[in-house]
C-alpha atoms as an extended CHARMM CRD file, in Angstrom:
* protein
*
       161  EXT
         1         1  MET       CA              0.0000000000        0.0000000000        0.0000000000  PROA      1               0.0000000000
         2         2  SER       CA              1.1940000000        3.4610000000       -0.7120000000  PROA      2               0.0000000000
         3         3  ALA       CA              0.6170000000        6.9980000000        0.4150000000  PROA      3               0.0000000000
         4         4  SER       CA             -1.4500000000        7.6890000000       -2.7010000000  PROA      4               0.0000000000
         5         5  GLU       CA             -3.7920000000        4.7810000000       -1.8710000000  PROA      5               0.0000000000
         6         6  LEU       CA             -4.1250000000        6.1310000000        1.6720000000  PROA      6               0.0000000000
         7         7  SER       CA             -4.9450000000        9.5880000000        0.3100000000  PROA      7               0.0000000000
         8         8  ALA       CA             -7.6370000000        8.1160000000       -1.9480000000  PROA      8               0.0000000000
         9         9  SER       CA             -9.0720000000        6.2560000000        1.0430000000  PROA      9               0.0000000000
        10        10  LEU       CA             -9.1440000000        9.4880000000        3.0630000000  PROA      10              0.0000000000
        11        11  TRP       CA            -10.9960000000       11.2500000000        0.2360000000  PROA      11              0.0000000000
        12        12  ARG       CA            -13.6210000000        8.4970000000        0.2440000000  PROA      12              0.0000000000
        13        13  GLU       CA            -13.9890000000        8.7910000000        4.0060000000  PROA      13              0.0000000000
        14        14  ARG       CA            -14.3500000000       12.5740000000        3.7620000000  PROA      14              0.0000000000
        15        15  GLU       CA            -17.0770000000       12.1490000000        1.1430000000  PROA      15              0.0000000000
        16        16  LEU       CA            -18.9110000000        9.7880000000        3.4880000000  PROA      16              0.0000000000
        17        17  LEU       CA            -18.5950000000       12.2770000000        6.3590000000  PROA      17              0.0000000000
        18        18  ASP       CA            -19.9880000000       14.9770000000        4.0800000000  PROA      18              0.0000000000
        19        19  LEU       CA            -22.8670000000       12.6660000000        3.1300000000  PROA      19              0.0000000000
        20        20  LEU       CA            -23.5380000000       12.0660000000        6.8240000000  PROA      20              0.0000000000
        21        21  VAL       CA            -23.7470000000       15.8310000000        7.4110000000  PROA      21              0.0000000000
        22        22  PHE       CA            -26.3020000000       16.0160000000        4.5880000000  PROA      22              0.0000000000
        23        23  LYS       CA            -28.3640000000       13.1150000000        5.9770000000  PROA      23              0.0000000000
        24        24  LEU       CA            -28.3810000000       14.6310000000        9.4740000000  PROA      24              0.0000000000
        25        25  GLU       CA            -29.5010000000       17.9850000000        8.0710000000  PROA      25              0.0000000000
        26        26  GLU       CA            -32.2260000000       16.1850000000        6.1470000000  PROA      26              0.0000000000
        27        27  GLU       CA            -33.3180000000       14.4690000000        9.3650000000  PROA      27              0.0000000000
        28        28  GLN       CA            -33.2890000000       17.8230000000       11.1440000000  PROA      28              0.0000000000
        29        29  LEU       CA            -35.5680000000       19.3840000000        8.5330000000  PROA      29              0.0000000000
        30        30  LEU       CA            -38.0420000000       16.5400000000        8.9490000000  PROA      30              0.0000000000
        31        31  LEU       CA            -37.9940000000       16.9360000000       12.7340000000  PROA      31              0.0000000000
        32        32  ALA       CA            -38.4240000000       20.7120000000       12.5660000000  PROA      32              0.0000000000
        33        33  ALA       CA            -41.2930000000       20.4000000000       10.1080000000  PROA      33              0.0000000000
        34        34  GLY       CA            -43.0230000000       17.7500000000       12.2120000000  PROA      34              0.0000000000
        35        35  LYS       CA            -42.9150000000       15.2340000000        9.3500000000  PROA      35              0.0000000000
        36        36  SER       CA            -42.4610000000       12.2030000000       11.5790000000  PROA      36              0.0000000000
        37        37  ARG       CA            -43.9200000000        9.9500000000        8.8910000000  PROA      37              0.0000000000
        38        38  TRP       CA            -40.6270000000       10.0990000000        6.9440000000  PROA      38              0.0000000000
        39        39  LEU       CA            -38.3040000000       10.0930000000        9.9400000000  PROA      39              0.0000000000
        40        40  GLN       CA            -37.7830000000        6.3220000000        9.8880000000  PROA      40              0.0000000000
        41        41  TYR       CA            -36.4100000000        6.5220000000        6.3330000000  PROA      41              0.0000000000
        42        42  ALA       CA            -34.0500000000        9.3620000000        7.1650000000  PROA      42              0.0000000000
        43        43  THR       CA            -32.8200000000        7.5190000000       10.2410000000  PROA      43              0.0000000000
        44        44  ARG       CA            -32.2290000000        4.3720000000        8.2060000000  PROA      44              0.0000000000
        45        45  GLU       CA            -30.1930000000        6.3750000000        5.7000000000  PROA      45              0.0000000000
        46        46  VAL       CA            -28.0720000000        7.8380000000        8.5200000000  PROA      46              0.0000000000
        47        47  GLU       CA            -27.4440000000        4.3120000000        9.8160000000  PROA      47              0.0000000000
        48        48  GLN       CA            -26.4300000000        3.1250000000        6.3320000000  PROA      48              0.0000000000
        49        49  VAL       CA            -23.9000000000        5.9340000000        5.9890000000  PROA      49              0.0000000000
        50        50  MET       CA            -22.5860000000        5.1110000000        9.4790000000  PROA      50              0.0000000000
        51        51  GLU       CA            -22.0330000000        1.4850000000        8.4310000000  PROA      51              0.0000000000
        52        52  ARG       CA            -20.1290000000        2.6040000000        5.3590000000  PROA      52              0.0000000000
        53        53  LEU       CA            -18.0540000000        4.9430000000        7.5430000000  PROA      53              0.0000000000
        54        54  ARG       CA            -17.1340000000        2.1060000000        9.9050000000  PROA      54              0.0000000000
        55        55  ALA       CA            -15.8880000000        0.0420000000        6.9720000000  PROA      55              0.0000000000
        56        56  ALA       CA            -13.9810000000        3.0210000000        5.5560000000  PROA      56              0.0000000000
        57        57  GLY       CA            -12.4100000000        3.6950000000        8.9630000000  PROA      57              0.0000000000
        58        58  LEU       CA            -11.2180000000        0.1200000000        9.1900000000  PROA      58              0.0000000000
        59        59  ALA       CA             -9.7360000000        0.2750000000        5.6870000000  PROA      59              0.0000000000
        60        60  ARG       CA             -8.0260000000        3.5670000000        6.5850000000  PROA      60              0.0000000000
        61        61  ALA       CA             -6.5080000000        2.0600000000        9.7170000000  PROA      61              0.0000000000
        62        62  VAL       CA             -5.0240000000       -0.7990000000        7.6830000000  PROA      62              0.0000000000
        63        63  GLU       CA             -3.6070000000        1.6060000000        5.1100000000  PROA      63              0.0000000000
        64        64  VAL       CA             -2.2030000000        3.9480000000        7.7820000000  PROA      64              0.0000000000
        65        65  SER       CA             -0.4190000000        0.9860000000        9.3750000000  PROA      65              0.0000000000
        66        66  ALA       CA              1.0930000000       -0.0100000000        6.0400000000  PROA      66              0.0000000000
        67        67  VAL       CA              2.3090000000        3.5100000000        5.2730000000  PROA      67              0.0000000000
        68        68  ALA       CA              3.5540000000        3.8850000000        8.8620000000  PROA      68              0.0000000000
        69        69  GLY       CA              5.7500000000        0.8220000000        8.3160000000  PROA      69              0.0000000000
        70        70  GLU       CA              7.1850000000        2.3660000000        5.1560000000  PROA      70              0.0000000000
        71        71  TRP       CA              7.8660000000        5.6920000000        6.8880000000  PROA      71              0.0000000000
        72        72  GLY       CA              9.3330000000        4.2860000000       10.1130000000  PROA      72              0.0000000000
        73        73  ALA       CA              6.4180000000        5.1300000000       12.4230000000  PROA      73              0.0000000000
        74        74  GLN       CA              4.9570000000        2.7590000000       15.0270000000  PROA      74              0.0000000000
        75        75  PRO       CA              2.7850000000       -0.0680000000       13.6000000000  PROA      75              0.0000000000
        76        76  GLY       CA             -0.4120000000        1.2310000000       15.2650000000  PROA      76              0.0000000000
        77        77  ALA       CA              0.2520000000        4.8600000000       14.3800000000  PROA      77              0.0000000000
        78        78  THR       CA             -2.6050000000        7.2980000000       13.9840000000  PROA      78              0.0000000000
        79        79  LEU       CA             -2.9810000000        9.6150000000       11.0320000000  PROA      79              0.0000000000
        80        80  ARG       CA             -1.6870000000       12.4830000000       13.1880000000  PROA      80              0.0000000000
        81        81  GLU       CA              1.4410000000       10.4920000000       14.0540000000  PROA      81              0.0000000000
        82        82  LEU       CA              1.8560000000        9.5800000000       10.4040000000  PROA      82              0.0000000000
        83        83  VAL       CA              1.8900000000       13.2760000000        9.5100000000  PROA      83              0.0000000000
        84        84  GLU       CA              4.7870000000       13.7580000000       11.9410000000  PROA      84              0.0000000000
        85        85  HSD       CA              6.7600000000       10.9500000000       10.2630000000  PROA      85              0.0000000000
        86        86  ALA       CA              6.0240000000       12.0420000000        6.6860000000  PROA      86              0.0000000000
        87        87  PRO       CA              9.0940000000       12.3090000000        4.4510000000  PROA      87              0.0000000000
        88        88  GLU       CA             10.0820000000       15.5040000000        2.6490000000  PROA      88              0.0000000000
        89        89  GLY       CA              7.5060000000       16.4780000000        0.0760000000  PROA      89              0.0000000000
        90        90  PRO       CA              3.7850000000       17.1010000000       -0.1150000000  PROA      90              0.0000000000
        91        91  TRP       CA              2.5180000000       14.0730000000        1.8650000000  PROA      91              0.0000000000
        92        92  GLY       CA              2.7650000000       15.7000000000        5.2860000000  PROA      92              0.0000000000
        93        93  GLU       CA              0.7470000000       18.7240000000        4.1810000000  PROA      93              0.0000000000
        94        94  LEU       CA             -1.7710000000       16.6220000000        2.2800000000  PROA      94              0.0000000000
        95        95  PHE       CA             -2.4520000000       14.2620000000        5.1910000000  PROA      95              0.0000000000
        96        96  SER       CA             -2.5800000000       17.2130000000        7.5830000000  PROA      96              0.0000000000
        97        97  ALA       CA             -5.2330000000       18.8360000000        5.3580000000  PROA      97              0.0000000000
        98        98  HSD       CA             -7.2150000000       15.5840000000        5.3490000000  PROA      98              0.0000000000
        99        99  LEU       CA             -6.9830000000       15.4340000000        9.1260000000  PROA      99              0.0000000000
       100       100  GLN       CA             -8.1650000000       19.0250000000        9.5440000000  PROA      100             0.0000000000
       101       101  ALA       CA            -11.0900000000       18.5920000000        7.1220000000  PROA      101             0.0000000000
       102       102  MET       CA            -12.1910000000       15.3890000000        8.8430000000  PROA      102             0.0000000000
       103       103  ALA       CA            -12.0350000000       17.1070000000       12.2470000000  PROA      103             0.0000000000
       104       104  GLU       CA            -14.2370000000       19.9520000000       10.9720000000  PROA      104             0.0000000000
       105       105  LEU       CA            -16.7700000000       17.5210000000        9.4850000000  PROA      105             0.0000000000
       106       106  THR       CA            -16.8130000000       15.5480000000       12.7330000000  PROA      106             0.0000000000
       107       107  SER       CA            -17.5210000000       18.7460000000       14.6620000000  PROA      107             0.0000000000
       108       108  GLN       CA            -20.4460000000       19.5620000000       12.3400000000  PROA      108             0.0000000000
       109       109  ILE       CA            -21.7820000000       16.0320000000       12.7830000000  PROA      109             0.0000000000
       110       110  LYS       CA            -21.6920000000       16.3500000000       16.5810000000  PROA      110             0.0000000000
       111       111  GLU       CA            -23.5740000000       19.6720000000       16.4580000000  PROA      111             0.0000000000
       112       112  LEU       CA            -26.2420000000       18.2750000000       14.1300000000  PROA      112             0.0000000000
       113       113  ARG       CA            -26.5930000000       15.1200000000       16.2030000000  PROA      113             0.0000000000
       114       114  ASP       CA            -27.1020000000       17.1650000000       19.3860000000  PROA      114             0.0000000000
       115       115  LEU       CA            -29.6460000000       19.4830000000       17.7720000000  PROA      115             0.0000000000
       116       116  ASN       CA            -31.5570000000       16.5610000000       16.2540000000  PROA      116             0.0000000000
       117       117  GLU       CA            -31.6630000000       14.8910000000       19.6520000000  PROA      117             0.0000000000
       118       118  LEU       CA            -33.0560000000       18.0890000000       21.1860000000  PROA      118             0.0000000000
       119       119  LEU       CA            -35.7200000000       18.3580000000       18.4890000000  PROA      119             0.0000000000
       120       120  LEU       CA            -36.6660000000       14.7160000000       18.9580000000  PROA      120             0.0000000000
       121       121  ARG       CA            -36.9460000000       15.0970000000       22.7430000000  PROA      121             0.0000000000
       122       122  THR       CA            -39.0960000000       18.1750000000       22.2490000000  PROA      122             0.0000000000
       123       123  ALA       CA            -41.4110000000       16.2910000000       19.8750000000  PROA      123             0.0000000000
       124       124  ILE       CA            -41.7060000000       13.4440000000       22.3600000000  PROA      124             0.0000000000
       125       125  ARG       CA            -42.4600000000       15.8550000000       25.2020000000  PROA      125             0.0000000000
       126       126  SER       CA            -45.1020000000       17.6090000000       23.1150000000  PROA      126             0.0000000000
       127       127  SER       CA            -46.7160000000       14.2780000000       22.2110000000  PROA      127             0.0000000000
       128       128  GLN       CA            -46.7370000000       13.1860000000       25.8400000000  PROA      128             0.0000000000
       129       129  GLU       CA            -48.3740000000       16.4560000000       26.9040000000  PROA      129             0.0000000000
       130       130  THR       CA            -50.9870000000       16.0910000000       24.1990000000  PROA      130             0.0000000000
       131       131  LEU       CA            -51.8340000000       12.5790000000       25.3310000000  PROA      131             0.0000000000
       132       132  ALA       CA            -51.8370000000       13.5520000000       29.0120000000  PROA      132             0.0000000000
       133       133  HSD       CA            -54.1230000000       16.5590000000       28.6210000000  PROA      133             0.0000000000
       134       134  GLY       CA            -56.5220000000       15.2510000000       26.0450000000  PROA      134             0.0000000000
       135       135  SER       CA            -58.4660000000       18.1450000000       24.5800000000  PROA      135             0.0000000000
       136       136  GLU       CA            -57.3710000000       20.7190000000       27.1800000000  PROA      136             0.0000000000
       137       137  ASP       CA            -55.2390000000       23.6790000000       26.1610000000  PROA      137             0.0000000000
       138       138  ILE       CA            -51.6630000000       22.5760000000       25.7270000000  PROA      138             0.0000000000
       139       139  ALA       CA            -48.3940000000       24.2950000000       25.0710000000  PROA      139             0.0000000000
       140       140  ILE       CA            -47.2870000000       24.5770000000       21.4740000000  PROA      140             0.0000000000
       141       141  TYR       CA            -43.5940000000       24.2080000000       20.6840000000  PROA      141             0.0000000000
       142       142  ASN       CA            -41.7780000000       25.9260000000       17.8700000000  PROA      142             0.0000000000
       143       143  ALA       CA            -38.9190000000       24.4230000000       15.8220000000  PROA      143             0.0000000000
       144       144  ASN       CA            -36.3900000000       25.3710000000       18.5210000000  PROA      144             0.0000000000
       145       145  GLY       CA            -38.2810000000       23.4900000000       21.2180000000  PROA      145             0.0000000000
       146       146  VAL       CA            -39.5170000000       26.6050000000       23.0020000000  PROA      146             0.0000000000
       147       147  SER       CA            -43.0580000000       26.6290000000       24.3470000000  PROA      147             0.0000000000
       148       148  ARG       CA            -45.2610000000       29.4740000000       23.1850000000  PROA      148             0.0000000000
       149       149  GLY       CA            -47.9060000000       28.7040000000       25.7780000000  PROA      149             0.0000000000
       150       150  PRO       CA            -51.4480000000       27.5510000000       25.1510000000  PROA      150             0.0000000000
       151       151  ALA       CA            -53.1210000000       28.3890000000       21.8850000000  PROA      151             0.0000000000
       152       152  VAL       CA            -55.4250000000       31.3980000000       22.1390000000  PROA      152             0.0000000000
       153       153  ASP       CA            -58.8160000000       31.1430000000       20.4850000000  PROA      153             0.0000000000
       154       154  ALA       CA            -60.2890000000       34.1230000000       18.6490000000  PROA      154             0.0000000000
       155       155  HSD       CA            -63.1740000000       35.9250000000       20.3240000000  PROA      155             0.0000000000
       156       156  ILE       CA            -65.9460000000       37.8570000000       18.5890000000  PROA      156             0.0000000000
       157       157  PHE       CA            -67.6590000000       40.6490000000       20.4460000000  PROA      157             0.0000000000
       158       158  ASP       CA            -71.1050000000       41.8080000000       19.3780000000  PROA      158             0.0000000000
       159       159  ARG       CA            -71.2140000000       45.5690000000       20.0950000000  PROA      159             0.0000000000
       160       160  SER       CA            -74.5680000000       46.1430000000       18.4530000000  PROA      160             0.0000000000
       161       161  MET       CA            -76.5290000000       45.3450000000       21.6030000000  PROA      161             0.0000000000
């Protein structure tokens, strides 16, 4: 295995991370719009991308180990350690750029995951309140999970009397 094969593997993994960001944003839009009917499909797609990422991560680890052996790094070296052992030339910068881009994508994924979890908890809480109160006035939640209080009915006043 060579450094160029490792770079190609890192590109594939970055594309999968980018796809995961897209799928989580798609899931977030469904949650915010209250379209729970389609949520199971979006969640399944997120899980499929996660499976592909696990396989890509395993392949990357194998390739990093092979390149680490060629460059004199420890057999179980990480990508960050591999950057430190990179020979003269562009490989150190290239792998460092991959590492930085993957860290940024991972940060975006964490933020989206946390927001989606908040939206899901809010939807569950709203559903539980609806079931608990029956037809009584209940709080209405906006897309950010903030309660706007009970819905106010319109009133008509007859001033002709």
